[in-house]
Every structure is written in structure tokens, then in C-alpha cells.
mmCIF file of the N, C-alpha and C atoms, coordinates in Angstrom:
data_MODEL
# 
_entry.id   MODEL 
# 
loop_
_atom_site.group_PDB 
_atom_site.id 
_atom_site.type_symbol 
_atom_site.label_atom_id 
_atom_site.label_alt_id 
_atom_site.label_comp_id 
_atom_site.label_asym_id 
_atom_site.label_entity_id 
_atom_site.label_seq_id 
_atom_site.pdbx_PDB_ins_code 
_atom_site.Cartn_x 
_atom_site.Cartn_y 
_atom_site.Cartn_z 
_atom_site.occupancy 
_atom_site.B_iso_or_equiv 
_atom_site.pdbx_formal_charge 
_atom_site.auth_seq_id 
_atom_site.auth_comp_id 
_atom_site.auth_asym_id 
_atom_site.auth_atom_id 
_atom_site.pdbx_PDB_model_num 
ATOM 1   N N  . MET A 1 1  ? -139.958 -187.584 -42.313 1.00 0.00 ? 1  MET A N  1 
ATOM 2   C CA . MET A 1 1  ? -139.875 -186.870 -43.531 1.00 0.00 ? 1  MET A CA 1 
ATOM 3   C C  . MET A 1 1  ? -138.400 -187.454 -44.345 1.00 0.00 ? 1  MET A C  1 
ATOM 4   N N  . ILE A 1 2  ? -137.687 -188.236 -43.496 1.00 0.00 ? 2  ILE A N  1 
ATOM 5   C CA . ILE A 1 2  ? -136.357 -188.646 -43.904 1.00 0.00 ? 2  ILE A CA 1 
ATOM 6   C C  . ILE A 1 2  ? -137.110 -190.005 -44.335 1.00 0.00 ? 2  ILE A C  1 
ATOM 7   N N  . ASP A 1 3  ? -137.931 -190.531 -43.899 1.00 0.00 ? 3  ASP A N  1 
ATOM 8   C CA . ASP A 1 3  ? -138.442 -191.983 -44.317 1.00 0.00 ? 3  ASP A CA 1 
ATOM 9   C C  . ASP A 1 3  ? -138.809 -191.819 -45.566 1.00 0.00 ? 3  ASP A C  1 
ATOM 10  N N  . GLN A 1 4  ? -139.850 -190.691 -45.626 1.00 0.00 ? 4  GLN A N  1 
ATOM 11  C CA . GLN A 1 4  ? -140.663 -190.525 -46.891 1.00 0.00 ? 4  GLN A CA 1 
ATOM 12  C C  . GLN A 1 4  ? -139.880 -190.223 -48.078 1.00 0.00 ? 4  GLN A C  1 
ATOM 13  N N  . ALA A 1 5  ? -138.581 -189.515 -47.515 1.00 0.00 ? 5  ALA A N  1 
ATOM 14  C CA . ALA A 1 5  ? -137.980 -189.008 -49.039 1.00 0.00 ? 5  ALA A CA 1 
ATOM 15  C C  . ALA A 1 5  ? -136.990 -190.439 -49.385 1.00 0.00 ? 5  ALA A C  1 
ATOM 16  N N  . ALA A 1 6  ? -136.644 -191.033 -48.460 1.00 0.00 ? 6  ALA A N  1 
ATOM 17  C CA . ALA A 1 6  ? -135.922 -192.382 -48.963 1.00 0.00 ? 6  ALA A CA 1 
ATOM 18  C C  . ALA A 1 6  ? -137.082 -193.446 -49.526 1.00 0.00 ? 6  ALA A C  1 
ATOM 19  N N  . SER A 1 7  ? -138.198 -193.325 -49.167 1.00 0.00 ? 7  SER A N  1 
ATOM 20  C CA . SER A 1 7  ? -139.233 -194.413 -49.747 1.00 0.00 ? 7  SER A CA 1 
ATOM 21  C C  . SER A 1 7  ? -139.269 -193.965 -51.233 1.00 0.00 ? 7  SER A C  1 
ATOM 22  N N  . ARG A 1 8  ? -139.448 -192.714 -51.299 1.00 0.00 ? 8  ARG A N  1 
ATOM 23  C CA . ARG A 1 8  ? -139.956 -192.259 -52.854 1.00 0.00 ? 8  ARG A CA 1 
ATOM 24  C C  . ARG A 1 8  ? -138.686 -192.366 -53.714 1.00 0.00 ? 8  ARG A C  1 
ATOM 25  N N  . LEU A 1 9  ? -137.562 -192.734 -53.174 1.00 0.00 ? 9  LEU A N  1 
ATOM 26  C CA . LEU A 1 9  ? -136.234 -192.908 -53.960 1.00 0.00 ? 9  LEU A CA 1 
ATOM 27  C C  . LEU A 1 9  ? -135.990 -194.363 -54.315 1.00 0.00 ? 9  LEU A C  1 
ATOM 28  N N  . GLY A 1 10 ? -136.936 -195.115 -53.122 1.00 0.00 ? 10 GLY A N  1 
ATOM 29  C CA . GLY A 1 10 ? -136.676 -196.537 -53.389 1.00 0.00 ? 10 GLY A CA 1 
ATOM 30  C C  . GLY A 1 10 ? -135.500 -197.038 -52.521 1.00 0.00 ? 10 GLY A C  1 
ATOM 31  N N  . ARG A 1 11 ? -134.926 -196.310 -51.274 1.00 0.00 ? 11 ARG A N  1 
ATOM 32  C CA . ARG A 1 11 ? -133.944 -196.720 -50.728 1.00 0.00 ? 11 ARG A CA 1 
ATOM 33  C C  . ARG A 1 11 ? -134.205 -196.722 -49.582 1.00 0.00 ? 11 ARG A C  1 
ATOM 34  N N  . SER A 1 12 ? -133.548 -197.369 -48.591 1.00 0.00 ? 12 SER A N  1 
ATOM 35  C CA . SER A 1 12 ? -133.614 -197.624 -47.141 1.00 0.00 ? 12 SER A CA 1 
ATOM 36  C C  . SER A 1 12 ? -133.392 -196.358 -46.661 1.00 0.00 ? 12 SER A C  1 
ATOM 37  N N  . ARG A 1 13 ? -133.625 -195.896 -45.277 1.00 0.00 ? 13 ARG A N  1 
ATOM 38  C CA . ARG A 1 13 ? -133.306 -194.954 -44.670 1.00 0.00 ? 13 ARG A CA 1 
ATOM 39  C C  . ARG A 1 13 ? -131.718 -194.761 -44.440 1.00 0.00 ? 13 ARG A C  1 
ATOM 40  N N  . SER A 1 14 ? -130.884 -195.662 -44.252 1.00 0.00 ? 14 SER A N  1 
ATOM 41  C CA . SER A 1 14 ? -129.656 -195.848 -44.145 1.00 0.00 ? 14 SER A CA 1 
ATOM 42  C C  . SER A 1 14 ? -128.677 -195.396 -45.483 1.00 0.00 ? 14 SER A C  1 
ATOM 43  N N  . GLU A 1 15 ? -129.438 -195.934 -46.716 1.00 0.00 ? 15 GLU A N  1 
ATOM 44  C CA . GLU A 1 15 ? -128.848 -195.768 -47.780 1.00 0.00 ? 15 GLU A CA 1 
ATOM 45  C C  . GLU A 1 15 ? -128.937 -194.415 -48.295 1.00 0.00 ? 15 GLU A C  1 
ATOM 46  N N  . PHE A 1 16 ? -130.240 -193.816 -47.872 1.00 0.00 ? 16 PHE A N  1 
ATOM 47  C CA . PHE A 1 16 ? -130.518 -192.327 -48.346 1.00 0.00 ? 16 PHE A CA 1 
ATOM 48  C C  . PHE A 1 16 ? -129.719 -191.381 -47.577 1.00 0.00 ? 16 PHE A C  1 
ATOM 49  N N  . MET A 1 17 ? -129.496 -191.724 -46.182 1.00 0.00 ? 17 MET A N  1 
ATOM 50  C CA . MET A 1 17 ? -128.669 -190.962 -45.287 1.00 0.00 ? 17 MET A CA 1 
ATOM 51  C C  . MET A 1 17 ? -127.088 -190.900 -45.710 1.00 0.00 ? 17 MET A C  1 
ATOM 52  N N  . LEU A 1 18 ? -126.837 -191.816 -46.069 1.00 0.00 ? 18 LEU A N  1 
ATOM 53  C CA . LEU A 1 18 ? -125.573 -192.011 -46.616 1.00 0.00 ? 18 LEU A CA 1 
ATOM 54  C C  . LEU A 1 18 ? -125.057 -191.295 -47.750 1.00 0.00 ? 18 LEU A C  1 
ATOM 55  N N  . GLU A 1 19 ? -126.070 -191.523 -48.836 1.00 0.00 ? 19 GLU A N  1 
ATOM 56  C CA . GLU A 1 19 ? -126.122 -190.894 -49.946 1.00 0.00 ? 19 GLU A CA 1 
ATOM 57  C C  . GLU A 1 19 ? -125.897 -189.142 -49.826 1.00 0.00 ? 19 GLU A C  1 
ATOM 58  N N  . VAL A 1 20 ? -126.843 -188.816 -48.881 1.00 0.00 ? 20 VAL A N  1 
ATOM 59  C CA . VAL A 1 20 ? -126.971 -187.566 -48.651 1.00 0.00 ? 20 VAL A CA 1 
ATOM 60  C C  . VAL A 1 20 ? -125.860 -186.968 -47.976 1.00 0.00 ? 20 VAL A C  1 
ATOM 61  N N  . ALA A 1 21 ? -125.255 -187.692 -46.856 1.00 0.00 ? 21 ALA A N  1 
ATOM 62  C CA . ALA A 1 21 ? -124.198 -187.213 -46.252 1.00 0.00 ? 21 ALA A CA 1 
ATOM 63  C C  . ALA A 1 21 ? -122.807 -187.391 -47.108 1.00 0.00 ? 21 ALA A C  1 
ATOM 64  N N  . CYS A 1 22 ? -122.742 -188.012 -48.036 1.00 0.00 ? 22 CYS A N  1 
ATOM 65  C CA . CYS A 1 22 ? -121.480 -188.141 -48.930 1.00 0.00 ? 22 CYS A CA 1 
ATOM 66  C C  . CYS A 1 22 ? -121.914 -186.893 -49.795 1.00 0.00 ? 22 CYS A C  1 
ATOM 67  N N  . ARG A 1 23 ? -122.875 -186.497 -50.295 1.00 0.00 ? 23 ARG A N  1 
ATOM 68  C CA . ARG A 1 23 ? -123.070 -185.545 -51.299 1.00 0.00 ? 23 ARG A CA 1 
ATOM 69  C C  . ARG A 1 23 ? -122.773 -183.907 -50.591 1.00 0.00 ? 23 ARG A C  1 
ATOM 70  N N  . GLU A 1 24 ? -123.081 -183.967 -49.240 1.00 0.00 ? 24 GLU A N  1 
ATOM 71  C CA . GLU A 1 24 ? -122.742 -182.728 -48.366 1.00 0.00 ? 24 GLU A CA 1 
ATOM 72  C C  . GLU A 1 24 ? -121.209 -182.804 -48.178 1.00 0.00 ? 24 GLU A C  1 
ATOM 73  N N  . ALA A 1 25 ? -120.625 -183.851 -47.752 1.00 0.00 ? 25 ALA A N  1 
ATOM 74  C CA . ALA A 1 25 ? -119.244 -183.876 -47.784 1.00 0.00 ? 25 ALA A CA 1 
ATOM 75  C C  . ALA A 1 25 ? -118.693 -183.160 -48.790 1.00 0.00 ? 25 ALA A C  1 
ATOM 76  N N  . GLU A 1 26 ? -119.006 -183.824 -50.014 1.00 0.00 ? 26 GLU A N  1 
ATOM 77  C CA . GLU A 1 26 ? -118.318 -183.392 -51.325 1.00 0.00 ? 26 GLU A CA 1 
ATOM 78  C C  . GLU A 1 26 ? -118.498 -181.771 -51.675 1.00 0.00 ? 26 GLU A C  1 
ATOM 79  N N  . ASP A 1 27 ? -119.677 -181.490 -51.291 1.00 0.00 ? 27 ASP A N  1 
ATOM 80  C CA . ASP A 1 27 ? -119.946 -180.040 -51.537 1.00 0.00 ? 27 ASP A CA 1 
ATOM 81  C C  . ASP A 1 27 ? -119.105 -179.056 -50.654 1.00 0.00 ? 27 ASP A C  1 
ATOM 82  N N  . VAL A 1 28 ? -118.853 -179.723 -49.316 1.00 0.00 ? 28 VAL A N  1 
ATOM 83  C CA . VAL A 1 28 ? -118.125 -179.052 -48.539 1.00 0.00 ? 28 VAL A CA 1 
ATOM 84  C C  . VAL A 1 28 ? -116.554 -178.697 -48.834 1.00 0.00 ? 28 VAL A C  1 
ATOM 85  N N  . LEU A 1 29 ? -116.041 -180.166 -49.495 1.00 0.00 ? 29 LEU A N  1 
ATOM 86  C CA . LEU A 1 29 ? -114.758 -180.079 -49.947 1.00 0.00 ? 29 LEU A CA 1 
ATOM 87  C C  . LEU A 1 29 ? -114.471 -179.346 -51.303 1.00 0.00 ? 29 LEU A C  1 
ATOM 88  N N  . LEU A 1 30 ? -115.281 -179.297 -51.910 1.00 0.00 ? 30 LEU A N  1 
ATOM 89  C CA . LEU A 1 30 ? -115.192 -178.577 -53.204 1.00 0.00 ? 30 LEU A CA 1 
ATOM 90  C C  . LEU A 1 30 ? -115.419 -177.056 -52.893 1.00 0.00 ? 30 LEU A C  1 
ATOM 91  N N  . ASP A 1 31 ? -116.249 -176.797 -51.980 1.00 0.00 ? 31 ASP A N  1 
ATOM 92  C CA . ASP A 1 31 ? -116.436 -175.248 -51.759 1.00 0.00 ? 31 ASP A CA 1 
ATOM 93  C C  . ASP A 1 31 ? -115.181 -174.747 -51.053 1.00 0.00 ? 31 ASP A C  1 
ATOM 94  N N  . ARG A 1 32 ? -114.127 -175.513 -50.426 1.00 0.00 ? 32 ARG A N  1 
ATOM 95  C CA . ARG A 1 32 ? -112.967 -175.132 -49.814 1.00 0.00 ? 32 ARG A CA 1 
ATOM 96  C C  . ARG A 1 32 ? -111.885 -175.246 -50.504 1.00 0.00 ? 32 ARG A C  1 
ATOM 97  N N  . ALA A 1 33 ? -111.891 -175.695 -51.959 1.00 0.00 ? 33 ALA A N  1 
ATOM 98  C CA . ALA A 1 33 ? -110.903 -175.951 -52.808 1.00 0.00 ? 33 ALA A CA 1 
ATOM 99  C C  . ALA A 1 33 ? -110.308 -174.480 -53.265 1.00 0.00 ? 33 ALA A C  1 
ATOM 100 N N  . PHE A 1 34 ? -109.003 -174.702 -53.013 1.00 0.00 ? 34 PHE A N  1 
ATOM 101 C CA . PHE A 1 34 ? -108.323 -173.431 -53.444 1.00 0.00 ? 34 PHE A CA 1 
ATOM 102 C C  . PHE A 1 34 ? -107.447 -173.380 -54.597 1.00 0.00 ? 34 PHE A C  1 
ATOM 103 N N  . PHE A 1 35 ? -107.596 -172.612 -55.677 1.00 0.00 ? 35 PHE A N  1 
ATOM 104 C CA . PHE A 1 35 ? -106.808 -172.668 -56.841 1.00 0.00 ? 35 PHE A CA 1 
ATOM 105 C C  . PHE A 1 35 ? -105.923 -171.499 -57.141 1.00 0.00 ? 35 PHE A C  1 
ATOM 106 N N  . ALA A 1 36 ? -104.700 -171.799 -57.233 1.00 0.00 ? 36 ALA A N  1 
ATOM 107 C CA . ALA A 1 36 ? -103.783 -170.561 -57.314 1.00 0.00 ? 36 ALA A CA 1 
ATOM 108 C C  . ALA A 1 36 ? -103.492 -170.524 -58.872 1.00 0.00 ? 36 ALA A C  1 
ATOM 109 N N  . VAL A 1 37 ? -103.654 -169.304 -59.631 1.00 0.00 ? 37 VAL A N  1 
ATOM 110 C CA . VAL A 1 37 ? -103.012 -169.151 -61.033 1.00 0.00 ? 37 VAL A CA 1 
ATOM 111 C C  . VAL A 1 37 ? -102.732 -167.679 -61.043 1.00 0.00 ? 37 VAL A C  1 
ATOM 112 N N  . ASP A 1 38 ? -101.868 -167.752 -62.151 1.00 0.00 ? 38 ASP A N  1 
ATOM 113 C CA . ASP A 1 38 ? -101.177 -166.417 -62.500 1.00 0.00 ? 38 ASP A CA 1 
ATOM 114 C C  . ASP A 1 38 ? -102.307 -165.420 -63.135 1.00 0.00 ? 38 ASP A C  1 
ATOM 115 N N  . ALA A 1 39 ? -102.050 -164.059 -62.838 1.00 0.00 ? 39 ALA A N  1 
ATOM 116 C CA . ALA A 1 39 ? -102.694 -163.152 -63.520 1.00 0.00 ? 39 ALA A CA 1 
ATOM 117 C C  . ALA A 1 39 ? -103.182 -163.316 -64.952 1.00 0.00 ? 39 ALA A C  1 
ATOM 118 N N  . GLY A 1 40 ? -102.403 -163.791 -65.853 1.00 0.00 ? 40 GLY A N  1 
ATOM 119 C CA . GLY A 1 40 ? -102.973 -164.110 -67.194 1.00 0.00 ? 40 GLY A CA 1 
ATOM 120 C C  . GLY A 1 40 ? -104.093 -165.279 -67.252 1.00 0.00 ? 40 GLY A C  1 
ATOM 121 N N  . THR A 1 41 ? -103.726 -166.399 -66.489 1.00 0.00 ? 41 THR A N  1 
ATOM 122 C CA . THR A 1 41 ? -104.758 -167.502 -66.353 1.00 0.00 ? 41 THR A CA 1 
ATOM 123 C C  . THR A 1 41 ? -106.077 -167.001 -65.922 1.00 0.00 ? 41 THR A C  1 
ATOM 124 N N  . PHE A 1 42 ? -105.906 -166.376 -65.009 1.00 0.00 ? 42 PHE A N  1 
ATOM 125 C CA . PHE A 1 42 ? -107.288 -165.662 -64.027 1.00 0.00 ? 42 PHE A CA 1 
ATOM 126 C C  . PHE A 1 42 ? -107.875 -164.662 -65.195 1.00 0.00 ? 42 PHE A C  1 
ATOM 127 N N  . THR A 1 43 ? -107.108 -164.047 -65.991 1.00 0.00 ? 43 THR A N  1 
ATOM 128 C CA . THR A 1 43 ? -107.930 -162.857 -66.616 1.00 0.00 ? 43 THR A CA 1 
ATOM 129 C C  . THR A 1 43 ? -108.545 -163.961 -67.853 1.00 0.00 ? 43 THR A C  1 
ATOM 130 N N  . GLN A 1 44 ? -108.230 -165.010 -68.226 1.00 0.00 ? 44 GLN A N  1 
ATOM 131 C CA . GLN A 1 44 ? -108.508 -165.805 -69.344 1.00 0.00 ? 44 GLN A CA 1 
ATOM 132 C C  . GLN A 1 44 ? -109.705 -166.385 -68.907 1.00 0.00 ? 44 GLN A C  1 
ATOM 133 N N  . PHE A 1 45 ? -109.636 -167.047 -67.618 1.00 0.00 ? 45 PHE A N  1 
ATOM 134 C CA . PHE A 1 45 ? -110.757 -167.637 -66.958 1.00 0.00 ? 45 PHE A CA 1 
ATOM 135 C C  . PHE A 1 45 ? -112.046 -166.611 -66.738 1.00 0.00 ? 45 PHE A C  1 
ATOM 136 N N  . GLN A 1 46 ? -111.787 -165.339 -66.370 1.00 0.00 ? 46 GLN A N  1 
ATOM 137 C CA . GLN A 1 46 ? -112.850 -164.258 -66.242 1.00 0.00 ? 46 GLN A CA 1 
ATOM 138 C C  . GLN A 1 46 ? -113.439 -164.037 -67.557 1.00 0.00 ? 46 GLN A C  1 
ATOM 139 N N  . ALA A 1 47 ? -112.782 -164.198 -68.601 1.00 0.00 ? 47 ALA A N  1 
ATOM 140 C CA . ALA A 1 47 ? -113.106 -163.793 -69.764 1.00 0.00 ? 47 ALA A CA 1 
ATOM 141 C C  . ALA A 1 47 ? -114.052 -165.305 -70.419 1.00 0.00 ? 47 ALA A C  1 
ATOM 142 N N  . LEU A 1 48 ? -114.002 -166.319 -70.029 1.00 0.00 ? 48 LEU A N  1 
ATOM 143 C CA . LEU A 1 48 ? -114.500 -167.377 -70.380 1.00 0.00 ? 48 LEU A CA 1 
ATOM 144 C C  . LEU A 1 48 ? -115.967 -167.210 -69.437 1.00 0.00 ? 48 LEU A C  1 
ATOM 145 N N  . LEU A 1 49 ? -115.991 -167.039 -68.475 1.00 0.00 ? 49 LEU A N  1 
ATOM 146 C CA . LEU A 1 49 ? -116.940 -166.568 -67.522 1.00 0.00 ? 49 LEU A CA 1 
ATOM 147 C C  . LEU A 1 49 ? -118.042 -165.657 -67.941 1.00 0.00 ? 49 LEU A C  1 
ATOM 148 N N  . ASP A 1 50 ? -117.278 -164.573 -68.699 1.00 0.00 ? 50 ASP A N  1 
ATOM 149 C CA . ASP A 1 50 ? -118.320 -163.391 -68.798 1.00 0.00 ? 50 ASP A CA 1 
ATOM 150 C C  . ASP A 1 50 ? -118.873 -163.487 -70.463 1.00 0.00 ? 50 ASP A C  1 
ATOM 151 N N  . GLU A 1 51 ? -118.314 -164.163 -71.259 1.00 0.00 ? 51 GLU A N  1 
ATOM 152 C CA . GLU A 1 51 ? -118.599 -164.574 -72.495 1.00 0.00 ? 51 GLU A CA 1 
ATOM 153 C C  . GLU A 1 51 ? -119.832 -165.811 -72.507 1.00 0.00 ? 51 GLU A C  1 
ATOM 154 N N  . PRO A 1 52 ? -121.033 -165.464 -72.838 1.00 0.00 ? 52 PRO A N  1 
ATOM 155 C CA . PRO A 1 52 ? -121.711 -166.403 -73.017 1.00 0.00 ? 52 PRO A CA 1 
ATOM 156 C C  . PRO A 1 52 ? -121.641 -167.345 -74.016 1.00 0.00 ? 52 PRO A C  1 
ATOM 157 N N  . LEU A 1 53 ? -122.149 -168.694 -74.003 1.00 0.00 ? 53 LEU A N  1 
ATOM 158 C CA . LEU A 1 53 ? -121.997 -169.655 -74.791 1.00 0.00 ? 53 LEU A CA 1 
ATOM 159 C C  . LEU A 1 53 ? -123.036 -169.375 -75.949 1.00 0.00 ? 53 LEU A C  1 
ATOM 160 N N  . PRO A 1 54 ? -122.585 -169.846 -77.334 1.00 0.00 ? 54 PRO A N  1 
ATOM 161 C CA . PRO A 1 54 ? -123.555 -169.640 -78.371 1.00 0.00 ? 54 PRO A CA 1 
ATOM 162 C C  . PRO A 1 54 ? -124.802 -170.455 -78.071 1.00 0.00 ? 54 PRO A C  1 
ATOM 163 N N  . PRO A 1 55 ? -126.105 -170.059 -78.505 1.00 0.00 ? 55 PRO A N  1 
ATOM 164 C CA . PRO A 1 55 ? -127.312 -170.959 -78.309 1.00 0.00 ? 55 PRO A CA 1 
ATOM 165 C C  . PRO A 1 55 ? -127.271 -172.018 -79.157 1.00 0.00 ? 55 PRO A C  1 
ATOM 166 N N  . THR A 1 56 ? -127.709 -173.112 -78.534 1.00 0.00 ? 56 THR A N  1 
ATOM 167 C CA . THR A 1 56 ? -127.682 -174.467 -79.155 1.00 0.00 ? 56 THR A CA 1 
ATOM 168 C C  . THR A 1 56 ? -129.281 -174.628 -79.299 1.00 0.00 ? 56 THR A C  1 
ATOM 169 N N  . ASP A 1 57 ? -129.658 -175.892 -80.161 1.00 0.00 ? 57 ASP A N  1 
ATOM 170 C CA . ASP A 1 57 ? -130.728 -176.474 -80.438 1.00 0.00 ? 57 ASP A CA 1 
ATOM 171 C C  . ASP A 1 57 ? -131.125 -176.985 -79.050 1.00 0.00 ? 57 ASP A C  1 
ATOM 172 N N  . LYS A 1 58 ? -130.472 -177.702 -78.467 1.00 0.00 ? 58 LYS A N  1 
ATOM 173 C CA . LYS A 1 58 ? -130.478 -178.286 -76.851 1.00 0.00 ? 58 LYS A CA 1 
ATOM 174 C C  . LYS A 1 58 ? -130.972 -177.170 -75.921 1.00 0.00 ? 58 LYS A C  1 
ATOM 175 N N  . LEU A 1 59 ? -130.259 -176.315 -76.042 1.00 0.00 ? 59 LEU A N  1 
ATOM 176 C CA . LEU A 1 59 ? -130.573 -175.118 -75.393 1.00 0.00 ? 59 LEU A CA 1 
ATOM 177 C C  . LEU A 1 59 ? -131.966 -174.335 -75.601 1.00 0.00 ? 59 LEU A C  1 
ATOM 178 N N  . ARG A 1 60 ? -132.027 -174.314 -76.725 1.00 0.00 ? 60 ARG A N  1 
ATOM 179 C CA . ARG A 1 60 ? -133.550 -173.673 -77.496 1.00 0.00 ? 60 ARG A CA 1 
ATOM 180 C C  . ARG A 1 60 ? -134.555 -174.532 -76.806 1.00 0.00 ? 60 ARG A C  1 
ATOM 181 N N  . ARG A 1 61 ? -134.580 -175.736 -76.828 1.00 0.00 ? 61 ARG A N  1 
ATOM 182 C CA . ARG A 1 61 ? -135.530 -176.898 -76.470 1.00 0.00 ? 61 ARG A CA 1 
ATOM 183 C C  . ARG A 1 61 ? -135.787 -176.662 -74.887 1.00 0.00 ? 61 ARG A C  1 
ATOM 184 N N  . LEU A 1 62 ? -134.749 -176.620 -74.320 1.00 0.00 ? 62 LEU A N  1 
ATOM 185 C CA . LEU A 1 62 ? -134.689 -176.569 -72.627 1.00 0.00 ? 62 LEU A CA 1 
ATOM 186 C C  . LEU A 1 62 ? -135.420 -175.348 -72.312 1.00 0.00 ? 62 LEU A C  1 
ATOM 187 N N  . ILE A 1 63 ? -135.348 -174.393 -72.941 1.00 0.00 ? 63 ILE A N  1 
ATOM 188 C CA . ILE A 1 63 ? -135.736 -173.012 -72.501 1.00 0.00 ? 63 ILE A CA 1 
ATOM 189 C C  . ILE A 1 63 ? -137.320 -172.872 -72.917 1.00 0.00 ? 63 ILE A C  1 
ATOM 190 N N  . LYS A 1 64 ? -137.893 -173.529 -74.110 1.00 0.00 ? 64 LYS A N  1 
ATOM 191 C CA . LYS A 1 64 ? -139.150 -173.610 -74.245 1.00 0.00 ? 64 LYS A CA 1 
ATOM 192 C C  . LYS A 1 64 ? -140.176 -174.840 -73.661 1.00 0.00 ? 64 LYS A C  1 
ATOM 193 N N  . LYS A 1 65 ? -139.280 -175.731 -72.767 1.00 0.00 ? 65 LYS A N  1 
ATOM 194 C CA . LYS A 1 65 ? -139.855 -176.557 -72.327 1.00 0.00 ? 65 LYS A CA 1 
ATOM 195 C C  . LYS A 1 65 ? -140.719 -176.376 -70.930 1.00 0.00 ? 65 LYS A C  1 
ATOM 196 N N  . LYS A 1 66 ? -142.010 -176.490 -70.604 1.00 0.00 ? 66 LYS A N  1 
ATOM 197 C CA . LYS A 1 66 ? -142.589 -176.267 -69.611 1.00 0.00 ? 66 LYS A CA 1 
ATOM 198 C C  . LYS A 1 66 ? -141.861 -176.639 -68.431 1.00 0.00 ? 66 LYS A C  1 
ATOM 199 N N  . THR A 1 67 ? -141.994 -175.973 -67.620 1.00 0.00 ? 67 THR A N  1 
ATOM 200 C CA . THR A 1 67 ? -141.429 -176.146 -66.014 1.00 0.00 ? 67 THR A CA 1 
ATOM 201 C C  . THR A 1 67 ? -142.150 -176.951 -65.318 1.00 0.00 ? 67 THR A C  1 
ATOM 202 N N  . PRO A 1 68 ? -141.779 -177.813 -64.304 1.00 0.00 ? 68 PRO A N  1 
ATOM 203 C CA . PRO A 1 68 ? -142.587 -178.682 -63.477 1.00 0.00 ? 68 PRO A CA 1 
ATOM 204 C C  . PRO A 1 68 ? -143.515 -177.926 -62.713 1.00 0.00 ? 68 PRO A C  1 
ATOM 205 N N  . TRP A 1 69 ? -143.253 -176.750 -62.384 1.00 0.00 ? 69 TRP A N  1 
ATOM 206 C CA . TRP A 1 69 ? -144.039 -175.835 -61.304 1.00 0.00 ? 69 TRP A CA 1 
ATOM 207 C C  . TRP A 1 69 ? -145.060 -175.163 -62.035 1.00 0.00 ? 69 TRP A C  1 
ATOM 208 N N  . ASP A 1 70 ? -145.127 -175.279 -63.393 1.00 0.00 ? 70 ASP A N  1 
ATOM 209 C CA . ASP A 1 70 ? -146.065 -174.565 -64.004 1.00 0.00 ? 70 ASP A CA 1 
ATOM 210 C C  . ASP A 1 70 ? -147.115 -175.355 -64.318 1.00 0.00 ? 70 ASP A C  1 
# 
């Protein structure tokens, strides 16, 4: 399975494994990051997350695009 995936990406097994391992290591480190902020900054951050971005033409095109699994 690993060889097939590497082949489909045009990479050797070693290149594929190194890339996947680095990506996973990055995810682990980013998931474990801790950010300390004051209450006001956290409130602003939550407000940004809760407020949806206005629709754009690019987003509309993406939503209308046929998905690969359809």
C-alpha cells in the first residue's frame, strides 16, 4: 500500500515516508502548541470564530463545483 501511494505521487518509498513522517510530526507539534492570551483577546478571538466571513465569488464557485465523489 505504501509503495502504491508513493508510486502514484511519483516518489520513492523513502521520499514518501519522510514526507508523511514530517507532516505527522508537524501536526503533533502544532496540536500541542499552547497560546496564552488575556480575557479580552480571547473574547475577540471567539468573536472572529463565531462571525462567518462574507460570501465571495470564489466561495460561491467552490460550493457549486461538483465534488470528486459525486
